[in-house]
Backbone as JSON, one array per atom type, in Angstrom:
{
  "sequence": "XXXXXXXXXXXXXXXXXXXXXXXXXXXXXXXXXXXXXXXXXXXXXXXXXXXXXXXXXXXXXXXXXXXXXXXXXXXXXXXXXXXXXXXXXXXXXXXXXXXXXXXXXXX",
  "N": [[39.1, -26.75, 7.45], [38.32, -25.32, 5.11], [36.43, -26.96, 3.98], [34.22, -27.23, 5.78], [33.25, -24.37, 5.0], [32.65, -24.26, 2.53], [30.34, -26.27, 2.78], [28.9, -24.82, 4.54], [27.97, -22.8, 2.91], [26.89, -23.62, 1.06], [24.6, -24.48, 2.15], [23.58, -22.3, 3.58], [22.71, -21.33, 0.59], [20.82, -22.56, 0.0], [18.75, -22.65, 1.7], [18.38, -19.59, 1.5], [17.36, -19.52, -1.33], [14.82, -20.95, -1.15], [13.57, -19.59, 1.06], [13.23, -17.31, -0.72], [11.52, -18.5, -2.78], [9.25, -19.01, -1.33], [8.67, -16.67, -0.15], [7.69, -15.17, -2.53], [6.08, -16.5, -3.7], [4.1, -16.36, -2.08], [3.47, -13.61, -2.52], [2.37, -13.33, -4.43], [0.62, -14.75, -5.14], [-0.82, -13.29, -3.61], [-1.49, -11.5, -4.99], [-3.24, -12.17, -7.22], [-4.95, -13.46, -6.19], [-6.48, -10.87, -5.28], [-6.68, -9.81, -7.95], [-9.05, -11.52, -8.93], [-11.45, -10.9, -7.03], [-11.26, -8.23, -7.63], [-12.38, -8.1, -9.83], [-14.74, -10.0, -9.67], [-16.41, -7.81, -8.08], [-16.19, -5.84, -9.84], [-17.88, -7.05, -11.52], [-20.48, -7.81, -10.21], [-21.19, -5.6, -8.37], [-20.43, -3.19, -10.3], [-18.68, -1.52, -9.23], [-15.53, 0.07, -10.77], [-12.64, -0.6, -11.43], [-10.32, 1.09, -10.95], [-11.54, 2.63, -8.58], [-11.56, 1.11, -6.61], [-9.38, -0.28, -3.52], [-7.16, -2.15, -1.82], [-7.45, -3.32, 1.42], [-7.06, -4.98, 3.34], [-5.55, -8.01, 3.22], [-5.02, -11.01, 4.07], [-3.39, -14.83, 4.42], [-4.82, -17.02, 5.51], [-3.67, -19.69, 7.28], [-4.59, -22.28, 8.21], [-6.24, -23.25, 6.97], [-5.81, -22.9, 4.34], [-7.15, -20.82, 3.32], [-7.65, -17.44, 1.47], [-8.41, -14.71, 3.5], [-9.75, -11.2, 2.38], [-9.88, -8.08, 2.09], [-11.59, -5.08, 1.05], [-11.49, -1.32, -0.17], [-13.91, 0.64, -1.39], [-13.01, 3.93, -2.59], [-14.65, 5.38, -3.59], [-16.82, 5.72, -2.39], [-16.54, 4.65, 0.07], [-17.14, 2.27, 1.21], [-16.68, -0.52, 2.55], [-15.58, -4.26, 1.2], [-15.66, -7.22, 1.6], [-14.21, -10.95, 1.56], [-13.57, -14.42, 1.43], [-11.29, -15.96, -0.52], [-10.67, -18.47, -2.4], [-7.66, -20.71, -4.22], [-6.4, -22.54, -6.21], [-2.54, -24.31, -6.56], [-1.94, -23.81, -8.95], [-2.41, -21.63, -8.84], [-5.74, -21.06, -10.25], [-9.1, -20.72, -9.83], [-10.47, -21.64, -6.94], [-12.83, -21.09, -5.31], [-14.75, -18.11, -4.77], [-16.39, -16.52, -1.64], [-18.54, -13.96, -1.01], [-18.32, -12.09, 1.75], [-19.45, -9.76, 3.16], [-22.16, -8.96, 3.64], [-22.18, -10.5, 5.75], [-20.13, -9.24, 7.5], [-21.5, -6.39, 7.5], [-23.97, -7.09, 9.28], [-22.53, -8.07, 11.51], [-21.29, -5.81, 12.5], [-23.33, -4.38, 12.8], [-24.79, -5.37, 14.96]],
  "CA": [[38.28, -25.75, 7.12], [37.79, -24.73, 4.09], [35.44, -27.7, 3.75], [33.6, -26.65, 6.48], [33.16, -23.15, 4.59], [31.87, -24.66, 1.8], [29.17, -26.42, 3.32], [27.76, -23.81, 5.18], [27.91, -21.3, 2.46], [25.78, -24.53, 0.41], [23.7, -24.87, 2.97], [23.03, -20.79, 3.65], [22.34, -20.54, -0.67], [19.84, -23.63, -0.44], [17.9, -21.9, 2.31], [18.3, -18.38, 1.12], [16.29, -20.14, -2.39], [13.28, -21.49, -0.3], [13.13, -18.4, 1.94], [12.53, -16.34, -1.48], [10.34, -19.14, -3.42], [7.57, -18.73, -0.3], [8.11, -14.75, 0.21], [7.39, -14.5, -3.92], [4.73, -17.11, -3.96], [3.12, -15.67, -1.28], [3.05, -11.94, -3.41], [1.84, -13.8, -6.46], [-0.83, -15.31, -4.71], [-2.14, -12.14, -3.08], [-2.1, -10.26, -6.13], [-4.29, -12.98, -7.52], [-6.48, -13.05, -5.27], [-6.86, -9.13, -5.37], [-7.65, -9.76, -9.22], [-10.02, -12.48, -8.56], [-11.62, -10.18, -6.23], [-11.33, -6.8, -8.21], [-13.27, -8.83, -11.25], [-16.15, -10.08, -8.78], [-16.91, -6.73, -7.4], [-16.58, -5.56, -11.02], [-19.27, -7.59, -12.47], [-21.53, -7.77, -9.73], [-21.14, -4.61, -7.57], [-20.86, -2.21, -10.79], [-17.87, -0.37, -9.26], [-14.37, 0.48, -11.8], [-11.3, -1.11, -10.73], [-9.44, 1.85, -10.19], [-12.21, 2.64, -7.44], [-10.71, -0.05, -5.3], [-8.16, -0.45, -2.59], [-7.24, -3.15, -1.28], [-6.95, -2.61, 3.35], [-6.21, -6.17, 4.21], [-5.1, -9.51, 2.32], [-4.49, -12.16, 5.04], [-3.39, -15.89, 4.06], [-5.47, -18.58, 7.09], [-2.45, -21.11, 6.71], [-4.76, -23.77, 8.75], [-7.39, -23.3, 6.44], [-5.45, -22.43, 2.92], [-7.79, -19.63, 2.72], [-7.2, -15.9, 1.63], [-9.68, -13.51, 3.94], [-9.4, -10.16, 2.12], [-11.18, -6.58, 2.46], [-11.12, -4.01, -0.5], [-12.24, -0.39, 0.19], [-14.37, 1.71, -2.54], [-12.32, 5.06, -2.31], [-15.68, 6.69, -3.4], [-18.23, 5.35, -1.52], [-16.31, 4.72, 1.62], [-17.62, 1.15, 1.36], [-15.96, -1.57, 2.64], [-16.27, -5.64, 1.15], [-14.99, -8.44, 2.46], [-13.95, -12.05, 0.62], [-12.8, -15.32, 1.41], [-11.02, -16.52, -1.51], [-9.27, -20.16, -2.15], [-6.98, -20.81, -5.26], [-5.09, -24.1, -6.14], [-1.28, -24.18, -6.31], [-1.31, -22.94, -10.41], [-3.82, -20.01, -9.24], [-6.7, -21.27, -10.6], [-9.74, -19.82, -8.45], [-11.75, -22.45, -6.79], [-14.38, -20.55, -5.24], [-14.64, -16.73, -4.01], [-17.44, -16.25, -1.28], [-18.76, -12.71, -0.4], [-18.63, -11.95, 3.51], [-19.5, -7.93, 3.02], [-23.33, -9.09, 4.5], [-22.08, -10.87, 7.26], [-19.71, -8.36, 8.06], [-21.73, -5.44, 8.49], [-24.81, -7.11, 10.23], [-21.9, -8.18, 12.99], [-20.95, -4.37, 12.85], [-24.61, -3.18, 13.3], [-25.08, -5.86, 16.5]],
  "C": [[37.5, -24.87, 6.38], [36.35, -25.86, 3.28], [34.14, -27.39, 4.44], [32.58, -24.9, 5.87], [32.14, -23.04, 3.53], [30.89, -25.39, 1.99], [28.54, -25.65, 3.62], [27.15, -22.89, 4.01], [27.11, -22.06, 1.32], [24.75, -24.23, 0.97], [22.54, -23.42, 3.05], [22.58, -20.46, 1.66], [20.79, -21.51, -0.33], [18.7, -22.59, 0.58], [17.4, -20.55, 1.85], [17.12, -18.82, -0.23], [14.95, -20.57, -1.88], [12.94, -20.5, -0.1], [12.62, -17.5, 0.38], [11.17, -16.93, -2.1], [9.0, -18.72, -2.32], [7.71, -17.47, -0.46], [7.41, -14.95, -1.54], [6.32, -15.24, -4.55], [3.8, -16.66, -3.24], [2.53, -14.27, -1.51], [2.26, -12.83, -4.25], [0.47, -14.6, -5.9], [-1.68, -14.35, -4.08], [-2.68, -11.76, -3.91], [-2.94, -11.07, -7.03], [-5.37, -13.13, -7.41], [-7.36, -11.83, -4.98], [-7.19, -9.41, -6.97], [-8.8, -10.29, -9.12], [-11.34, -11.29, -8.03], [-12.51, -8.97, -7.09], [-12.47, -7.23, -9.62], [-14.66, -9.29, -10.79], [-16.57, -8.77, -8.22], [-17.37, -5.67, -8.73], [-17.97, -5.96, -11.57], [-20.33, -7.73, -11.21], [-21.86, -6.8, -8.53], [-21.7, -3.26, -8.47], [-19.62, -1.48, -10.28], [-16.5, -0.95, -9.98], [-13.7, -0.28, -10.75], [-10.37, -0.11, -9.98], [-10.3, 2.75, -9.33], [-11.64, 2.13, -6.38], [-9.5, 0.16, -4.81], [-8.11, -1.34, -1.56], [-6.5, -2.63, 0.52], [-6.36, -3.32, 3.16], [-6.34, -7.3, 3.69], [-4.36, -10.39, 3.45], [-4.75, -14.18, 4.84], [-4.02, -16.46, 5.92], [-4.63, -19.67, 6.27], [-3.35, -22.52, 7.43], [-6.18, -24.07, 7.5], [-7.54, -23.16, 4.61], [-6.23, -21.37, 2.54], [-7.56, -18.25, 2.39], [-8.41, -15.23, 2.04], [-8.8, -12.5, 3.18], [-10.38, -9.1, 2.15], [-10.47, -5.38, 1.53], [-12.4, -2.89, 0.23], [-12.48, 0.34, -1.45], [-13.88, 3.06, -2.16], [-13.62, 5.95, -2.61], [-16.59, 6.85, -2.63], [-17.77, 5.04, 0.21], [-16.68, 2.96, 2.02], [-16.53, 0.13, 1.65], [-16.24, -3.44, 1.99], [-15.55, -6.35, 1.31], [-15.15, -10.07, 1.65], [-13.87, -12.59, 1.16], [-12.48, -16.14, 0.07], [-9.91, -17.85, -1.51], [-8.88, -20.07, -3.47], [-6.43, -22.13, -5.03], [-3.38, -23.61, -6.31], [-1.14, -23.43, -7.83], [-1.91, -21.65, -10.69], [-4.81, -20.06, -9.66], [-8.14, -21.15, -9.55], [-10.73, -21.35, -8.34], [-13.23, -22.23, -6.74], [-13.92, -19.03, -4.29], [-16.36, -16.66, -3.43], [-17.54, -14.49, -0.5], [-19.14, -12.67, 1.01], [-19.24, -10.78, 3.59], [-21.27, -7.8, 4.15], [-23.57, -9.4, 6.13], [-21.49, -9.5, 8.47], [-20.48, -7.17, 8.76], [-23.25, -5.36, 9.0], [-24.03, -7.54, 11.34], [-21.87, -6.74, 13.64], [-22.34, -3.47, 13.9], [-25.18, -3.78, 14.97], [-24.82, -5.31, 17.43]]
}
């Protein structure tokens, strides 16, 4: 009986460590992606970081990409991006999809 409890506790601890690793890894990835998007908007649109707010950030599992929506709180404009990062959090590419979304909303 004692052996079963020890094995159960060991398996439970392994599962908890695995789940926590995945949870915090995804949160770190979201933060890094948002930082890349902030830098991109600040550089290309001239909008300060303090005026930006993340509306939605989704990890697209099948493609391994992040789709992120950022709102400028001053002008109420929305910006949409697709971002891909490596396992070491370095940027592979960032794609600005803002015009595509605006065109689709106008149709």
